[in-house]
C-alpha positions as CSV (number, residue, x, y, z in Angstrom):
1,M,-0.2,-0.2,0.1
2,K,0.8,3.5,-0.9
3,I,-0.6,6.1,1.3
4,I,-0.1,9.8,0.3
5,V,-1.1,12.7,2.9
6,L,-2.2,16.1,1.6
7,T,-1.6,18.8,4.3
8,L,-0.7,22.2,5.3
9,F,1.4,21.0,8.2
10,P,3.5,18.0,7.0
11,E,6.0,18.5,10.2
12,I,2.8,17.0,12.4
13,L,3.2,13.9,10.5
14,R,6.6,13.0,9.7
15,G,7.4,12.0,13.5
16,F,4.6,9.1,13.0
17,F,5.8,7.8,9.6
18,E,9.2,7.7,11.0
19,S,8.6,5.7,14.4
20,S,8.2,2.8,15.9
21,I,6.1,-0.3,13.8
22,M,5.2,2.6,11.1
23,A,8.9,3.0,10.4
24,K,9.6,-0.8,10.6
25,A,6.8,-1.6,7.8
26,V,8.0,0.9,5.9
27,A,11.5,-0.3,6.0
28,K,10.4,-4.0,5.1
29,G,8.8,-2.5,2.3
30,L,5.2,-3.4,3.2
31,L,4.0,0.3,2.5
32,S,5.3,3.4,1.3
33,Y,4.2,6.9,2.0
34,E,4.4,10.7,1.0
35,L,3.8,13.7,2.8
36,V,2.4,16.7,0.2
37,D,2.5,19.9,1.4
38,I,-0.4,21.7,0.0
39,R,1.1,25.0,0.0
40,D,3.7,23.8,-2.7
41,Y,0.6,24.2,-5.1
42,A,-0.4,27.7,-4.2
43,T,0.3,30.3,-7.1
44,D,0.8,33.8,-4.9
45,K,4.0,34.8,-3.1
46,H,2.6,34.4,0.3
47,H,1.5,30.9,-0.6
48,K,-2.0,31.2,0.6
49,C,-4.4,28.4,1.3
50,D,-7.2,29.6,2.8
51,D,-10.2,32.5,2.3
52,L,-13.4,33.7,3.6
53,V,-16.4,31.7,3.5
54,F,-18.9,32.9,1.0
55,G,-22.3,33.9,2.6
56,G,-20.5,34.9,5.5
57,G,-19.8,33.2,9.0
58,A,-16.7,32.6,11.5
59,G,-13.2,31.0,10.4
60,M,-11.7,30.5,6.8
61,L,-12.1,27.5,4.6
62,M,-9.2,26.1,2.3
63,L,-8.8,27.3,-1.2
64,P,-9.8,24.9,-3.9
65,G,-7.0,25.8,-6.0
66,P,-4.0,24.7,-4.3
67,L,-5.9,21.6,-2.9
68,G,-7.0,20.7,-6.3
69,Q,-3.7,21.0,-7.9
70,A,-2.0,18.7,-5.2
71,L,-5.0,16.3,-5.8
72,E,-4.4,16.3,-9.4
73,A,-0.5,15.9,-8.8
74,A,-1.1,13.0,-6.5
75,G,-3.3,11.0,-8.9
76,A,-6.5,11.4,-6.6
77,R,-8.9,10.3,-9.8
78,E,-6.9,7.0,-9.8
79,A,-6.9,6.0,-6.2
80,R,-9.3,6.1,-3.3
81,T,-9.5,9.5,-2.0
82,V,-10.7,10.2,1.7
83,Y,-11.2,13.4,3.5
84,V,-11.3,13.2,7.4
85,S,-14.2,15.4,8.5
86,P,-16.6,15.3,11.6
87,S,-19.3,15.3,9.4
88,G,-18.4,12.0,7.6
89,R,-19.0,8.4,8.2
90,L,-18.0,7.0,11.3
91,L,-14.8,5.2,11.3
92,N,-15.0,1.5,12.8
93,Q,-12.8,-1.6,12.5
94,A,-14.5,-3.0,9.7
95,Y,-14.2,0.0,7.8
96,A,-10.5,0.1,8.4
97,R,-10.1,-3.4,7.1
98,D,-11.7,-2.2,3.6
99,L,-9.1,0.9,3.6
100,A,-6.5,-1.9,4.2
101,K,-6.9,-3.7,1.0
102,E,-6.1,-0.5,-1.2
103,E,-3.2,-0.3,-3.3
104,K,-2.8,3.7,-3.0
105,L,-4.8,5.6,-0.7
106,I,-4.8,9.5,-0.9
107,L,-6.1,11.3,2.5
108,I,-6.8,15.1,3.1
109,C,-6.3,16.9,6.1
110,G,-8.6,19.7,6.6
111,R,-7.9,23.0,8.5
112,Y,-10.0,25.9,9.6
113,E,-13.5,25.3,8.6
114,G,-12.7,22.5,6.0
115,I,-12.3,22.4,2.5
116,D,-14.4,24.0,-0.5
117,Q,-17.5,21.5,-1.0
118,R,-16.4,21.6,-5.0
119,I,-13.6,19.8,-4.1
120,I,-15.0,17.0,-2.3
121,D,-17.7,16.9,-5.2
122,E,-14.8,16.3,-7.5
123,Y,-12.1,14.3,-5.9
124,V,-13.4,13.0,-2.6
125,D,-14.7,9.1,-2.5
126,D,-15.0,9.0,1.3
127,E,-15.8,11.5,4.0
128,V,-14.6,9.9,7.5
129,S,-14.7,10.9,10.8
130,I,-12.8,9.5,13.9
131,G,-15.5,10.2,16.2
132,D,-18.5,12.9,17.6
133,Y,-16.4,15.7,18.3
134,V,-14.5,18.2,16.7
135,L,-10.6,18.7,16.2
136,S,-8.7,21.5,14.9
137,S,-6.2,19.6,13.1
138,G,-7.3,17.2,10.4
139,E,-3.4,15.8,10.6
140,V,-4.6,14.6,13.9
141,A,-7.7,12.7,12.6
142,A,-5.8,11.5,9.6
143,L,-3.1,9.6,11.8
144,V,-5.5,8.0,13.9
145,L,-7.3,6.7,10.4
146,V,-3.8,5.5,9.2
147,D,-2.9,3.8,12.4
148,A,-6.4,2.0,12.6
149,L,-5.6,0.6,9.0
150,Y,-1.7,0.3,8.3
151,R,-1.5,-2.4,11.1
152,L,-4.1,-4.7,9.7
153,I,-1.8,-4.8,6.6
154,P,-0.5,-8.7,6.3
155,G,3.0,-8.8,7.7
156,V,3.0,-5.4,9.7
157,I,1.7,-7.2,13.0
158,S,1.2,-10.8,13.8
159,G,-2.1,-12.4,13.1
160,E,-2.5,-14.0,16.5
161,S,-2.2,-10.3,17.9
162,L,-5.2,-8.9,15.6
163,E,-7.5,-12.2,16.5
164,E,-8.1,-11.4,20.1
165,E,-8.2,-7.5,19.9
166,S,-11.1,-5.4,20.8
167,F,-14.1,-5.5,18.1
168,S,-12.9,-9.1,17.0
169,G,-14.1,-12.3,18.5
170,P,-15.6,-15.8,17.8
171,E,-17.7,-16.0,14.3
172,G,-17.4,-12.1,13.9
173,T,-18.6,-10.6,16.8
174,S,-17.4,-7.6,17.9
175,L,-16.0,-8.0,21.7
176,L,-13.5,-6.1,23.4
177,E,-10.2,-7.2,24.5
178,Y,-9.9,-9.4,27.8
179,P,-7.9,-7.8,30.6
180,Q,-4.0,-8.7,30.5
181,F,-1.6,-9.0,33.3
182,T,2.5,-9.5,33.6
183,R,5.1,-10.0,35.9
184,P,5.3,-10.2,39.0
185,A,2.2,-12.4,39.6
186,K,1.5,-10.5,42.9
187,Y,1.9,-6.6,42.9
188,G,1.1,-5.3,46.3
189,T,-2.0,-6.9,47.7
190,L,-3.3,-7.7,43.6
191,Q,-3.1,-11.1,42.2
192,V,-3.2,-12.5,38.8
193,P,-6.1,-14.9,38.4
194,E,-4.8,-18.2,39.2
195,V,-6.4,-19.7,35.6
196,L,-3.7,-17.8,33.8
197,I,-0.7,-18.9,35.7
198,S,-2.4,-22.5,35.9
199,G,-0.7,-23.6,32.3
200,H,-4.2,-25.0,31.4
201,H,-5.0,-23.5,28.1
202,A,-8.5,-24.6,27.3
203,K,-9.3,-22.7,30.9
204,I,-7.3,-19.7,29.9
205,A,-9.4,-19.6,26.6
206,R,-12.8,-19.7,28.2
207,W,-11.5,-17.2,31.2
208,R,-10.5,-15.1,28.0
209,L,-13.6,-15.2,26.2
210,K,-15.8,-15.0,29.4
211,A,-13.8,-11.9,30.5
212,R,-14.2,-10.2,27.2
213,I,-18.2,-10.9,27.0
214,E,-18.3,-9.3,30.9
215,K,-16.4,-6.3,29.8
216,T,-18.6,-5.9,26.8
217,L,-21.5,-6.1,28.5
218,A,-20.2,-3.6,31.3
219,Y,-19.2,-0.8,28.5
220,R,-20.8,-1.5,24.8
221,P,-23.5,-3.8,25.6
222,E,-24.8,-3.1,22.3
223,L,-22.2,-5.2,20.9
224,L,-23.6,-8.1,22.5
225,A,-27.4,-7.6,21.0
226,A,-26.9,-9.2,17.7
227,E,-29.8,-11.7,16.9
228,A,-27.0,-14.3,15.9
229,L,-24.6,-14.8,18.6
230,P,-22.4,-18.0,18.7
231,E,-23.9,-20.6,20.9
232,E,-20.4,-20.5,23.3
233,V,-21.1,-16.7,23.7
234,R,-24.4,-17.1,24.1
235,G,-23.7,-19.4,26.8
236,L,-21.5,-17.5,28.6
237,L,-23.5,-14.6,28.5
238,K,-26.1,-16.5,30.3
239,E,-23.7,-17.6,32.9
240,I,-22.6,-13.7,33.4
241,I,-25.9,-12.4,33.8
242,S,-27.1,-15.2,36.2
243,E,-24.0,-14.7,38.3
244,G,-24.2,-10.9,38.6
245,G,-27.7,-10.2,37.6
246,I,-26.8,-7.8,34.8
247,H,-29.8,-6.9,32.5
248,E,-29.7,-8.5,29.0
249,P,-28.1,-6.3,26.6
250,H,-30.8,-4.2,24.0
251,P,-29.6,-2.5,20.8
252,E,-31.9,0.6,21.9
253,D,-30.1,0.7,25.3
254,P,-26.3,1.4,25.2
255,S,-25.7,2.4,28.6
256,R,-23.6,1.0,31.0
257,P,-25.2,-1.5,33.7
258,A,-25.9,-0.4,37.1
């Protein structure tokens, strides 16, 4: 995969691509990237890339000219082009998996009041939101999107690590990740659950699955409201409810149980 990011502030992004797992993935040739400074495509001596909004209102809007030229140079008409925006489709794990399949991905980082709608109409395939809140930096939102998808590219992270993460589970269920522990087995007065140091792999697997269901029920009960949960998950869910008196999850009641 090649990721091209169009931004007014490439320095915000550079450290991410040159560090940690991302840097190793690039070194292995699993992906490549390019940071495009939109100001390079401005035609005036001040490299102006924003102006007032037609119709009035607070804030400035990114000019279509420099951004359009940058998109043309990046080959946006032949690649999937994504604009990160609070008014876009909400990012989730399934959508990240979909984007991770692309050979080339172009990301637009907005600033100020965003970008001219004509750029969206002409070039953008997807508008994506990372959550129901607003940021001042499209670069931060773009990095969240990149981090969510690049780790799903084969070879970047082991398949075993991905299988038991949050929003994955048996037969496609979306469960949160189980609690994890490391040495020492006793920390102050707190002890690691005995089953995890028992060496009994079947019991450990059952404990972890049950712990995932318990955490999902506590924090995201709507994820367990699917009509077709796997039999093992249904059985453990009933067991948890009978043990703690926690109410059944319901798709219209995503609040935490009391």
